[in-house]
N, CA and C atoms as an extended XYZ file, in Angstrom:
234
Properties=species:S:1:pos:R:3:atomname:S:1:resname:S:1:resid:I:1 pbc="F F F"
N       -25.298       33.935      111.638 N   MET     1
C       -26.649       33.877      110.550 CA  MET     1
C       -26.309       32.072      110.536 C   MET     1
N       -24.622       31.671      110.494 N   LYS     2
C       -24.761       30.812      109.566 CA  LYS     2
C       -24.487       29.791      111.542 C   LYS     2
N       -25.143       29.977      112.131 N   LYS     3
C       -25.570       29.218      114.066 CA  LYS     3
C       -26.840       29.019      113.155 C   LYS     3
N       -26.973       30.353      113.511 N   VAL     4
C       -29.379       29.992      113.161 CA  VAL     4
C       -30.081       29.227      111.954 C   VAL     4
N       -29.352       29.431      110.900 N   GLY     5
C       -29.030       27.872      110.017 CA  GLY     5
C       -29.051       26.673      110.274 C   GLY     5
N       -27.698       26.053      111.098 N   PHE     6
C       -27.306       25.650      111.989 CA  PHE     6
C       -28.498       24.779      112.620 C   PHE     6
N       -28.853       25.484      112.809 N   LEU     7
C       -29.793       25.030      114.375 CA  LEU     7
C       -31.287       25.104      113.240 C   LEU     7
N       -31.616       25.505      112.981 N   ILE     8
C       -32.809       24.859      112.158 CA  ILE     8
C       -32.811       24.028      111.662 C   ILE     8
N       -31.595       23.361      111.320 N   CYS     9
C       -31.722       21.850      110.463 CA  CYS     9
C       -31.796       21.455      111.652 C   CYS     9
N       -31.113       21.646      112.558 N   ILE    10
C       -30.524       20.329      113.391 CA  ILE    10
C       -32.256       19.950      114.579 C   ILE    10
N       -32.388       21.873      114.733 N   ALA    11
C       -33.859       21.196      115.909 CA  ALA    11
C       -35.120       21.038      115.267 C   ALA    11
N       -35.163       21.481      113.915 N   GLY    12
C       -36.649       21.131      112.704 CA  GLY    12
C       -36.692       19.713      112.557 C   GLY    12
N       -35.232       19.409      111.808 N   SER    13
C       -35.199       17.988      112.027 CA  SER    13
C       -36.314       17.200      112.967 C   SER    13
N       -35.455       17.059      114.008 N   VAL    14
C       -35.466       16.225      115.386 CA  VAL    14
C       -37.536       16.794      115.283 C   VAL    14
N       -37.273       17.688      115.516 N   ALA    15
C       -39.062       18.415      115.919 CA  ALA    15
C       -40.141       17.625      114.500 C   ALA    15
N       -39.671       17.620      113.837 N   ALA    16
C       -40.309       16.984      112.382 CA  ALA    16
C       -40.771       15.807      112.730 C   ALA    16
N       -39.635       14.609      113.271 N   ILE    17
C       -38.841       13.286      112.928 CA  ILE    17
C       -40.185       13.080      114.934 C   ILE    17
N       -40.196       13.746      115.302 N   LEU    18
C       -40.533       13.526      116.756 CA  LEU    18
C       -42.220       13.580      116.763 C   LEU    18
N       -42.638       14.906      115.770 N   ILE    19
C       -44.193       15.141      115.691 CA  ILE    19
C       -44.079       14.778      114.248 C   ILE    19
N       -44.528       13.153      114.190 N   PRO    20
C       -44.410       13.214      112.922 CA  PRO    20
C       -46.313       13.600      112.278 C   PRO    20
N       -46.059       13.371      110.919 N   PRO    21
C       -47.635       13.813      110.505 CA  PRO    21
C       -48.243       12.027      110.385 C   PRO    21
N       -49.439       12.206      110.325 N   TYR    22
C       -49.885       10.985      110.329 CA  TYR    22
C       -51.209       10.809      109.097 C   TYR    22
N       -51.918        9.829      108.862 N   LYS    23
C       -53.099        9.445      108.545 CA  LYS    23
C       -53.598        8.240      109.338 C   LYS    23
N       -55.099        8.367      109.435 N   LEU    24
C       -55.396        7.141      110.031 CA  LEU    24
C       -55.925        6.725      108.322 C   LEU    24
N       -56.067        5.413      107.898 N   ALA    25
C       -56.729        3.759      106.762 CA  ALA    25
C       -55.699        5.435      105.548 C   ALA    25
N       -54.647        5.909      105.897 N   GLY    26
C       -54.875        6.959      104.348 CA  GLY    26
C       -55.147        7.884      103.880 C   GLY    26
N       -56.539        8.311      104.230 N   ILE    27
C       -57.642        9.115      104.425 CA  ILE    27
C       -57.662       10.000      104.930 C   ILE    27
N       -58.379       11.328      104.548 N   GLY    28
C       -58.436       12.751      104.619 CA  GLY    28
C       -56.811       13.405      104.845 C   GLY    28
N       -56.966       14.999      105.453 N   ASP    29
C       -56.268       15.483      106.158 CA  ASP    29
C       -54.974       14.539      107.103 C   ASP    29
N       -53.291       15.495      106.606 N   PRO    30
C       -53.266       15.149      108.039 CA  PRO    30
C       -53.075       15.008      109.293 C   PRO    30
N       -52.895       14.726      110.323 N   ARG    31
C       -53.122       15.504      112.013 CA  ARG    31
C       -50.898       15.097      112.278 C   ARG    31
N       -50.611       16.010      113.578 N   TRP    32
C       -49.691       15.659      113.389 CA  TRP    32
C       -49.644       15.554      115.070 C   TRP    32
N       -49.014       14.167      115.307 N   GLY    33
C       -48.276       13.633      116.804 CA  GLY    33
C       -47.272       12.910      117.335 C   GLY    33
N       -47.569       13.741      118.405 N   PHE    34
C       -46.144       12.609      118.921 CA  PHE    34
C       -45.801       10.907      119.119 C   PHE    34
N       -44.856       10.592      117.703 N   ILE    35
C       -44.322        9.298      117.616 CA  ILE    35
C       -44.539        8.375      118.788 C   ILE    35
N       -44.928        8.685      119.633 N   LEU    36
C       -44.359        7.678      120.692 CA  LEU    36
C       -46.271        7.424      120.964 C   LEU    36
N       -46.847        8.691      121.232 N   ALA    37
C       -48.792        8.120      121.493 CA  ALA    37
C       -49.294        7.235      120.690 C   ALA    37
N       -50.425        7.427      121.166 N   ASP    38
C       -51.308        6.585      121.326 CA  ASP    38
C       -51.680        6.828      120.182 C   ASP    38
N       -53.181        6.672      119.807 N   ILE    39
C       -54.880        6.840      118.935 CA  ILE    39
C       -55.489        5.954      118.900 C   ILE    39
N       -56.599        6.407      120.176 N   VAL    40
C       -57.719        5.773      120.163 CA  VAL    40
C       -59.220        5.912      119.143 C   VAL    40
N       -58.727        4.883      118.933 N   ALA    41
C       -59.858        4.205      118.363 CA  ALA    41
C       -60.918        4.089      118.686 C   ALA    41
N       -62.056        3.998      117.236 N   ALA    42
C       -64.399        4.589      117.867 CA  ALA    42
C       -63.640        3.280      118.544 C   ALA    42
N       -63.716        2.250      118.140 N   PHE    43
C       -63.852        1.445      119.155 CA  PHE    43
C       -63.801        1.026      120.584 C   PHE    43
N       -62.355        1.968      120.824 N   GLY    44
C       -61.150        1.539      122.092 CA  GLY    44
C       -60.646        1.371      122.088 C   GLY    44
N       -59.901        0.384      120.791 N   GLN    45
C       -57.963        0.208      120.855 CA  GLN    45
C       -57.685        1.397      120.000 C   GLN    45
N       -56.033        0.788      121.113 N   HIS    46
C       -55.149        2.005      120.630 CA  HIS    46
C       -54.302        1.239      119.571 C   HIS    46
N       -53.859        2.325      118.381 N   ILE    47
C       -53.818        2.901      117.349 CA  ILE    47
C       -52.105        3.378      117.584 C   ILE    47
N       -51.113        2.863      117.692 N   ARG    48
C       -49.839        3.816      117.125 CA  ARG    48
C       -49.356        4.840      116.430 C   ARG    48
N       -49.379        5.868      116.717 N   ILE    49
C       -48.921        6.735      115.622 CA  ILE    49
C       -47.925        6.424      114.799 C   ILE    49
N       -46.891        5.946      114.901 N   TYR    50
C       -45.303        5.248      114.283 CA  TYR    50
C       -46.448        4.255      112.912 C   TYR    50
N       -47.607        3.624      113.318 N   ASP    51
C       -48.155        2.426      111.722 CA  ASP    51
C       -48.758        3.874      111.036 C   ASP    51
N       -49.092        4.979      111.665 N   HIS    52
C       -50.030        5.221      110.580 CA  HIS    52
C       -48.970        6.755      109.425 C   HIS    52
N       -47.360        6.722      109.244 N   LEU    53
C       -46.801        7.267      109.015 CA  LEU    53
C       -47.441        8.271      108.080 C   LEU    53
N       -47.446        9.438      107.543 N   ASP    54
C       -47.942       10.113      106.187 CA  ASP    54
C       -46.262       10.772      105.532 C   ASP    54
N       -45.256        9.243      105.508 N   VAL    55
C       -44.484        9.698      104.611 CA  VAL    55
C       -43.831       10.780      103.325 C   VAL    55
N       -45.052       10.810      102.860 N   GLN    56
C       -44.810       12.065      102.306 CA  GLN    56
C       -44.428       13.511      102.693 C   GLN    56
N       -45.328       13.770      103.803 N   THR    57
C       -45.589       14.511      103.351 CA  THR    57
C       -44.869       15.331      105.374 C   THR    57
N       -44.016       13.780      105.533 N   LEU    58
C       -42.823       13.952      106.308 CA  LEU    58
C       -41.786       14.241      105.503 C   LEU    58
N       -41.567       14.179      104.618 N   LEU    59
C       -40.478       14.580      103.659 CA  LEU    59
C       -39.944       15.327      102.989 C   LEU    59
N       -41.684       15.741      102.483 N   MET    60
C       -41.808       17.060      102.133 CA  MET    60
C       -41.270       18.618      103.244 C   MET    60
N       -41.738       18.364      104.375 N   GLU    61
C       -41.258       18.913      105.664 CA  GLU    61
C       -39.550       18.256      106.323 C   GLU    61
N       -39.165       17.470      105.975 N   LEU    62
C       -38.214       17.288      106.632 CA  LEU    62
C       -37.389       17.975      105.061 C   LEU    62
N       -37.580       18.155      103.898 N   ILE    63
C       -36.733       19.031      102.989 CA  ILE    63
C       -37.112       20.736      102.661 C   ILE    63
N       -38.268       21.205      103.361 N   ALA    64
C       -38.173       22.267      103.306 CA  ALA    64
C       -37.527       23.134      104.393 C   ALA    64
N       -37.149       22.323      106.010 N   ILE    65
C       -36.454       22.386      106.552 CA  ILE    65
C       -35.374       23.157      106.579 C   ILE    65
N       -35.210       22.420      106.008 N   ASN    66
C       -32.770       21.724      105.429 CA  ASN    66
C       -32.802       22.760      104.115 C   ASN    66
N       -33.758       22.733      103.594 N   LEU    67
C       -34.090       24.026      102.562 CA  LEU    67
C       -32.842       25.553      103.513 C   LEU    67
N       -34.037       25.577      103.970 N   ILE    68
C       -34.286       27.374      105.314 CA  ILE    68
C       -32.422       26.844      105.753 C   ILE    68
N       -31.979       26.062      106.472 N   GLY    69
C       -31.322       26.078      107.091 CA  GLY    69
C       -30.399       26.330      106.577 C   GLY    69
N       -30.328       25.631      104.718 N   VAL    70
C       -28.875       25.873      104.428 CA  VAL    70
C       -28.338       27.050      103.913 C   VAL    70
N       -30.206       27.769      103.076 N   ALA    71
C       -30.444       29.066      102.725 CA  ALA    71
C       -29.130       29.993      103.784 C   ALA    71
N       -30.001       29.917      104.718 N   LEU    72
C       -29.537       30.722      106.035 CA  LEU    72
C       -27.773       30.651      105.674 C   LEU    72
N       -27.202       29.206      105.966 N   ILE    73
C       -26.236       28.969      106.087 CA  ILE    73
C       -24.761       29.486      104.604 C   ILE    73
N       -25.482       29.037      103.509 N   LEU    74
C       -24.618       30.063      102.957 CA  LEU    74
C       -25.471       31.120      102.623 C   LEU    74
N       -26.255       31.730      102.801 N   VAL    75
C       -26.322       33.158      102.549 CA  VAL    75
C       -25.404       33.918      103.976 C   VAL    75
N       -24.940       33.486      104.688 N   SER    76
C       -23.566       33.746      105.953 CA  SER    76
C       -22.751       34.135      105.064 C   SER    76
N       -22.688       33.096      104.285 N   ARG    77
C       -20.678       32.746      104.319 CA  ARG    77
C       -21.056       34.074      103.084 C   ARG    77
N       -21.293       35.016      102.303 N   LYS    78
C       -20.577       35.854      101.867 CA  LYS    78
C       -21.318       36.718      102.616 C   LYS    78
């Protein structure tokens, strides 16, 4: 269980950072995309996902993933 909790913390955090949520123009629901990918805007311009990260949603994701992993690590000690 301890190894599973550690794996969830590491793999989940890496996945959350590589595929973060983003919002275009700060409106609407967040979408998820690969951090180095481009979005093709309505006028044919390419916009980097990195420029439009939804930081609040990303932080909530990271907190939830790591809470689950740490909980598994703590439960396995008993």
